[in-house]
mmCIF file of the C-alpha atoms, coordinates in Angstrom:
data_MODEL
# 
_entry.id   MODEL 
# 
loop_
_atom_site.group_PDB 
_atom_site.id 
_atom_site.type_symbol 
_atom_site.label_atom_id 
_atom_site.label_alt_id 
_atom_site.label_comp_id 
_atom_site.label_asym_id 
_atom_site.label_entity_id 
_atom_site.label_seq_id 
_atom_site.pdbx_PDB_ins_code 
_atom_site.Cartn_x 
_atom_site.Cartn_y 
_atom_site.Cartn_z 
_atom_site.occupancy 
_atom_site.B_iso_or_equiv 
_atom_site.pdbx_formal_charge 
_atom_site.auth_seq_id 
_atom_site.auth_comp_id 
_atom_site.auth_asym_id 
_atom_site.auth_atom_id 
_atom_site.pdbx_PDB_model_num 
ATOM 1   C CA . UNK A 1 1   ? 78.647  83.053  96.783  1.00 0.00 ? 1   UNK A CA 1 
ATOM 2   C CA . UNK A 1 2   ? 79.724  86.360  98.208  1.00 0.00 ? 2   UNK A CA 1 
ATOM 3   C CA . UNK A 1 3   ? 77.026  88.641  99.637  1.00 0.00 ? 3   UNK A CA 1 
ATOM 4   C CA . UNK A 1 4   ? 76.736  92.322  98.822  1.00 0.00 ? 4   UNK A CA 1 
ATOM 5   C CA . UNK A 1 5   ? 77.789  93.267  102.367 1.00 0.00 ? 5   UNK A CA 1 
ATOM 6   C CA . UNK A 1 6   ? 80.744  90.930  102.126 1.00 0.00 ? 6   UNK A CA 1 
ATOM 7   C CA . UNK A 1 7   ? 81.800  92.521  98.842  1.00 0.00 ? 7   UNK A CA 1 
ATOM 8   C CA . UNK A 1 8   ? 81.372  95.986  100.379 1.00 0.00 ? 8   UNK A CA 1 
ATOM 9   C CA . UNK A 1 9   ? 83.751  95.024  103.194 1.00 0.00 ? 9   UNK A CA 1 
ATOM 10  C CA . UNK A 1 10  ? 86.257  93.684  100.672 1.00 0.00 ? 10  UNK A CA 1 
ATOM 11  C CA . UNK A 1 11  ? 86.053  96.838  98.552  1.00 0.00 ? 11  UNK A CA 1 
ATOM 12  C CA . UNK A 1 12  ? 86.410  99.069  101.600 1.00 0.00 ? 12  UNK A CA 1 
ATOM 13  C CA . UNK A 1 13  ? 89.445  97.097  102.688 1.00 0.00 ? 13  UNK A CA 1 
ATOM 14  C CA . UNK A 1 14  ? 91.304  97.259  99.392  1.00 0.00 ? 14  UNK A CA 1 
ATOM 15  C CA . UNK A 1 15  ? 90.377  100.726 98.156  1.00 0.00 ? 15  UNK A CA 1 
ATOM 16  C CA . UNK A 1 16  ? 92.465  102.550 100.743 1.00 0.00 ? 16  UNK A CA 1 
ATOM 17  C CA . UNK A 1 17  ? 95.911  103.422 99.291  1.00 0.00 ? 17  UNK A CA 1 
ATOM 18  C CA . UNK A 1 18  ? 97.775  102.558 102.484 1.00 0.00 ? 18  UNK A CA 1 
ATOM 19  C CA . UNK A 1 19  ? 96.062  99.193  102.770 1.00 0.00 ? 19  UNK A CA 1 
ATOM 20  C CA . UNK A 1 20  ? 97.040  98.506  99.150  1.00 0.00 ? 20  UNK A CA 1 
ATOM 21  C CA . UNK A 1 21  ? 100.652 99.310  100.093 1.00 0.00 ? 21  UNK A CA 1 
ATOM 22  C CA . UNK A 1 22  ? 100.363 96.859  103.004 1.00 0.00 ? 22  UNK A CA 1 
ATOM 23  C CA . UNK A 1 23  ? 98.990  94.217  100.636 1.00 0.00 ? 23  UNK A CA 1 
ATOM 24  C CA . UNK A 1 24  ? 101.791 94.944  98.143  1.00 0.00 ? 24  UNK A CA 1 
ATOM 25  C CA . UNK A 1 25  ? 104.380 94.333  100.875 1.00 0.00 ? 25  UNK A CA 1 
ATOM 26  C CA . UNK A 1 26  ? 102.733 91.082  101.915 1.00 0.00 ? 26  UNK A CA 1 
ATOM 27  C CA . UNK A 1 27  ? 102.411 89.898  98.327  1.00 0.00 ? 27  UNK A CA 1 
ATOM 28  C CA . UNK A 1 28  ? 106.050 90.743  97.565  1.00 0.00 ? 28  UNK A CA 1 
ATOM 29  C CA . UNK A 1 29  ? 107.646 89.540  100.828 1.00 0.00 ? 29  UNK A CA 1 
ATOM 30  C CA . UNK A 1 30  ? 105.242 86.886  102.099 1.00 0.00 ? 30  UNK A CA 1 
ATOM 31  C CA . UNK A 1 31  ? 104.017 86.661  105.688 1.00 0.00 ? 31  UNK A CA 1 
ATOM 32  C CA . UNK A 1 32  ? 105.298 89.487  107.857 1.00 0.00 ? 32  UNK A CA 1 
ATOM 33  C CA . UNK A 1 33  ? 104.745 91.249  111.170 1.00 0.00 ? 33  UNK A CA 1 
ATOM 34  C CA . UNK A 1 34  ? 103.281 94.735  111.459 1.00 0.00 ? 34  UNK A CA 1 
ATOM 35  C CA . UNK A 1 35  ? 106.761 96.016  112.356 1.00 0.00 ? 35  UNK A CA 1 
ATOM 36  C CA . UNK A 1 36  ? 108.279 94.522  109.217 1.00 0.00 ? 36  UNK A CA 1 
ATOM 37  C CA . UNK A 1 37  ? 105.483 95.904  107.055 1.00 0.00 ? 37  UNK A CA 1 
ATOM 38  C CA . UNK A 1 38  ? 105.823 99.370  108.639 1.00 0.00 ? 38  UNK A CA 1 
ATOM 39  C CA . UNK A 1 39  ? 109.478 99.448  107.532 1.00 0.00 ? 39  UNK A CA 1 
ATOM 40  C CA . UNK A 1 40  ? 108.261 99.302  103.924 1.00 0.00 ? 40  UNK A CA 1 
ATOM 41  C CA . UNK A 1 41  ? 105.354 101.764 103.968 1.00 0.00 ? 41  UNK A CA 1 
ATOM 42  C CA . UNK A 1 42  ? 104.989 105.436 104.791 1.00 0.00 ? 42  UNK A CA 1 
ATOM 43  C CA . UNK A 1 43  ? 103.008 105.055 108.053 1.00 0.00 ? 43  UNK A CA 1 
ATOM 44  C CA . UNK A 1 44  ? 103.749 104.059 111.627 1.00 0.00 ? 44  UNK A CA 1 
ATOM 45  C CA . UNK A 1 45  ? 103.574 100.534 112.989 1.00 0.00 ? 45  UNK A CA 1 
ATOM 46  C CA . UNK A 1 46  ? 100.402 101.484 114.908 1.00 0.00 ? 46  UNK A CA 1 
ATOM 47  C CA . UNK A 1 47  ? 98.787  102.685 111.678 1.00 0.00 ? 47  UNK A CA 1 
ATOM 48  C CA . UNK A 1 48  ? 99.851  99.490  109.936 1.00 0.00 ? 48  UNK A CA 1 
ATOM 49  C CA . UNK A 1 49  ? 98.263  97.485  112.762 1.00 0.00 ? 49  UNK A CA 1 
ATOM 50  C CA . UNK A 1 50  ? 94.959  99.344  112.274 1.00 0.00 ? 50  UNK A CA 1 
ATOM 51  C CA . UNK A 1 51  ? 95.060  98.742  108.525 1.00 0.00 ? 51  UNK A CA 1 
ATOM 52  C CA . UNK A 1 52  ? 95.846  95.070  109.097 1.00 0.00 ? 52  UNK A CA 1 
ATOM 53  C CA . UNK A 1 53  ? 92.821  94.860  111.431 1.00 0.00 ? 53  UNK A CA 1 
ATOM 54  C CA . UNK A 1 54  ? 90.560  96.157  108.622 1.00 0.00 ? 54  UNK A CA 1 
ATOM 55  C CA . UNK A 1 55  ? 92.102  93.762  106.123 1.00 0.00 ? 55  UNK A CA 1 
ATOM 56  C CA . UNK A 1 56  ? 91.752  90.920  108.604 1.00 0.00 ? 56  UNK A CA 1 
ATOM 57  C CA . UNK A 1 57  ? 88.057  91.664  109.334 1.00 0.00 ? 57  UNK A CA 1 
ATOM 58  C CA . UNK A 1 58  ? 87.419  91.635  105.570 1.00 0.00 ? 58  UNK A CA 1 
ATOM 59  C CA . UNK A 1 59  ? 89.233  88.310  105.347 1.00 0.00 ? 59  UNK A CA 1 
ATOM 60  C CA . UNK A 1 60  ? 91.887  89.630  102.960 1.00 0.00 ? 60  UNK A CA 1 
ATOM 61  C CA . UNK A 1 61  ? 94.698  88.785  105.361 1.00 0.00 ? 61  UNK A CA 1 
ATOM 62  C CA . UNK A 1 62  ? 94.965  86.227  108.124 1.00 0.00 ? 62  UNK A CA 1 
ATOM 63  C CA . UNK A 1 63  ? 96.983  86.512  111.307 1.00 0.00 ? 63  UNK A CA 1 
ATOM 64  C CA . UNK A 1 64  ? 99.086  83.674  112.671 1.00 0.00 ? 64  UNK A CA 1 
ATOM 65  C CA . UNK A 1 65  ? 100.759 83.892  116.068 1.00 0.00 ? 65  UNK A CA 1 
ATOM 66  C CA . UNK A 1 66  ? 104.335 82.661  116.244 1.00 0.00 ? 66  UNK A CA 1 
ATOM 67  C CA . UNK A 1 67  ? 105.371 83.005  119.878 1.00 0.00 ? 67  UNK A CA 1 
ATOM 68  C CA . UNK A 1 68  ? 105.047 86.686  120.760 1.00 0.00 ? 68  UNK A CA 1 
ATOM 69  C CA . UNK A 1 69  ? 104.974 87.751  117.110 1.00 0.00 ? 69  UNK A CA 1 
ATOM 70  C CA . UNK A 1 70  ? 101.889 87.935  114.917 1.00 0.00 ? 70  UNK A CA 1 
ATOM 71  C CA . UNK A 1 71  ? 102.597 87.404  111.234 1.00 0.00 ? 71  UNK A CA 1 
ATOM 72  C CA . UNK A 1 72  ? 100.121 88.419  108.579 1.00 0.00 ? 72  UNK A CA 1 
ATOM 73  C CA . UNK A 1 73  ? 99.625  86.776  105.201 1.00 0.00 ? 73  UNK A CA 1 
ATOM 74  C CA . UNK A 1 74  ? 97.332  87.448  102.264 1.00 0.00 ? 74  UNK A CA 1 
ATOM 75  C CA . UNK A 1 75  ? 94.431  85.034  101.818 1.00 0.00 ? 75  UNK A CA 1 
ATOM 76  C CA . UNK A 1 76  ? 94.638  84.288  98.083  1.00 0.00 ? 76  UNK A CA 1 
ATOM 77  C CA . UNK A 1 77  ? 91.053  82.996  97.922  1.00 0.00 ? 77  UNK A CA 1 
ATOM 78  C CA . UNK A 1 78  ? 89.652  86.302  99.200  1.00 0.00 ? 78  UNK A CA 1 
ATOM 79  C CA . UNK A 1 79  ? 91.905  88.260  96.867  1.00 0.00 ? 79  UNK A CA 1 
ATOM 80  C CA . UNK A 1 80  ? 90.601  86.067  94.052  1.00 0.00 ? 80  UNK A CA 1 
ATOM 81  C CA . UNK A 1 81  ? 87.030  87.137  94.912  1.00 0.00 ? 81  UNK A CA 1 
ATOM 82  C CA . UNK A 1 82  ? 88.048  90.759  94.413  1.00 0.00 ? 82  UNK A CA 1 
ATOM 83  C CA . UNK A 1 83  ? 89.911  89.971  91.195  1.00 0.00 ? 83  UNK A CA 1 
ATOM 84  C CA . UNK A 1 84  ? 86.940  88.118  89.731  1.00 0.00 ? 84  UNK A CA 1 
ATOM 85  C CA . UNK A 1 85  ? 84.526  90.925  90.673  1.00 0.00 ? 85  UNK A CA 1 
ATOM 86  C CA . UNK A 1 86  ? 86.845  93.513  89.137  1.00 0.00 ? 86  UNK A CA 1 
ATOM 87  C CA . UNK A 1 87  ? 86.901  91.479  85.908  1.00 0.00 ? 87  UNK A CA 1 
ATOM 88  C CA . UNK A 1 88  ? 83.086  91.356  85.919  1.00 0.00 ? 88  UNK A CA 1 
ATOM 89  C CA . UNK A 1 89  ? 82.889  95.135  86.414  1.00 0.00 ? 89  UNK A CA 1 
ATOM 90  C CA . UNK A 1 90  ? 85.426  95.688  83.615  1.00 0.00 ? 90  UNK A CA 1 
ATOM 91  C CA . UNK A 1 91  ? 83.350  93.524  81.264  1.00 0.00 ? 91  UNK A CA 1 
ATOM 92  C CA . UNK A 1 92  ? 80.183  95.466  82.200  1.00 0.00 ? 92  UNK A CA 1 
ATOM 93  C CA . UNK A 1 93  ? 81.924  98.753  81.480  1.00 0.00 ? 93  UNK A CA 1 
ATOM 94  C CA . UNK A 1 94  ? 83.312  97.433  78.203  1.00 0.00 ? 94  UNK A CA 1 
ATOM 95  C CA . UNK A 1 95  ? 79.730  96.701  77.155  1.00 0.00 ? 95  UNK A CA 1 
ATOM 96  C CA . UNK A 1 96  ? 78.612  100.165 78.192  1.00 0.00 ? 96  UNK A CA 1 
ATOM 97  C CA . UNK A 1 97  ? 81.467  101.823 76.326  1.00 0.00 ? 97  UNK A CA 1 
ATOM 98  C CA . UNK A 1 98  ? 80.603  99.878  73.165  1.00 0.00 ? 98  UNK A CA 1 
ATOM 99  C CA . UNK A 1 99  ? 76.998  101.091 73.461  1.00 0.00 ? 99  UNK A CA 1 
ATOM 100 C CA . UNK A 1 100 ? 78.158  104.694 73.982  1.00 0.00 ? 100 UNK A CA 1 
ATOM 101 C CA . UNK A 1 101 ? 80.426  104.421 70.947  1.00 0.00 ? 101 UNK A CA 1 
ATOM 102 C CA . UNK A 1 102 ? 77.538  103.163 68.805  1.00 0.00 ? 102 UNK A CA 1 
ATOM 103 C CA . UNK A 1 103 ? 75.332  106.051 69.942  1.00 0.00 ? 103 UNK A CA 1 
ATOM 104 C CA . UNK A 1 104 ? 78.085  108.595 69.255  1.00 0.00 ? 104 UNK A CA 1 
ATOM 105 C CA . UNK A 1 105 ? 78.684  107.107 65.793  1.00 0.00 ? 105 UNK A CA 1 
ATOM 106 C CA . UNK A 1 106 ? 74.949  107.159 65.010  1.00 0.00 ? 106 UNK A CA 1 
ATOM 107 C CA . UNK A 1 107 ? 74.686  110.819 66.119  1.00 0.00 ? 107 UNK A CA 1 
ATOM 108 C CA . UNK A 1 108 ? 77.728  111.719 64.026  1.00 0.00 ? 108 UNK A CA 1 
ATOM 109 C CA . UNK A 1 109 ? 76.313  109.898 60.990  1.00 0.00 ? 109 UNK A CA 1 
ATOM 110 C CA . UNK A 1 110 ? 72.928  111.581 61.413  1.00 0.00 ? 110 UNK A CA 1 
ATOM 111 C CA . UNK A 1 111 ? 74.632  114.962 61.710  1.00 0.00 ? 111 UNK A CA 1 
ATOM 112 C CA . UNK A 1 112 ? 76.646  114.370 58.557  1.00 0.00 ? 112 UNK A CA 1 
ATOM 113 C CA . UNK A 1 113 ? 73.532  113.200 56.689  1.00 0.00 ? 113 UNK A CA 1 
ATOM 114 C CA . UNK A 1 114 ? 71.647  116.330 57.820  1.00 0.00 ? 114 UNK A CA 1 
ATOM 115 C CA . UNK A 1 115 ? 74.526  118.545 56.639  1.00 0.00 ? 115 UNK A CA 1 
ATOM 116 C CA . UNK A 1 116 ? 74.619  116.838 53.254  1.00 0.00 ? 116 UNK A CA 1 
ATOM 117 C CA . UNK A 1 117 ? 70.848  117.146 52.861  1.00 0.00 ? 117 UNK A CA 1 
ATOM 118 C CA . UNK A 1 118 ? 70.869  120.924 53.460  1.00 0.00 ? 118 UNK A CA 1 
# 
């Protein structure tokens, strides 16, 4: 089970557009260094390193040292937590939208009935 604070950290990590670019690079290319990632995004290597630190603290990516190089990879289990929560939120909103549609249809029907009764 994922706690509310844990989910907050995950959301904060993946809602930033640059961090999503970093994740996109890692998902497309596999494990990579901050230097390699920086070559594919619109920020400096230092900025990429800071974004990777946030992603790492949230558990979205993991760092593995290979000699002097640190390579980062996406943790699919943590990404799955986000995906499942997004699906739950989408289902909740679908339910809300259905309820709003029913209310709007009832108001429209009542309005038409009132107009016909005048």
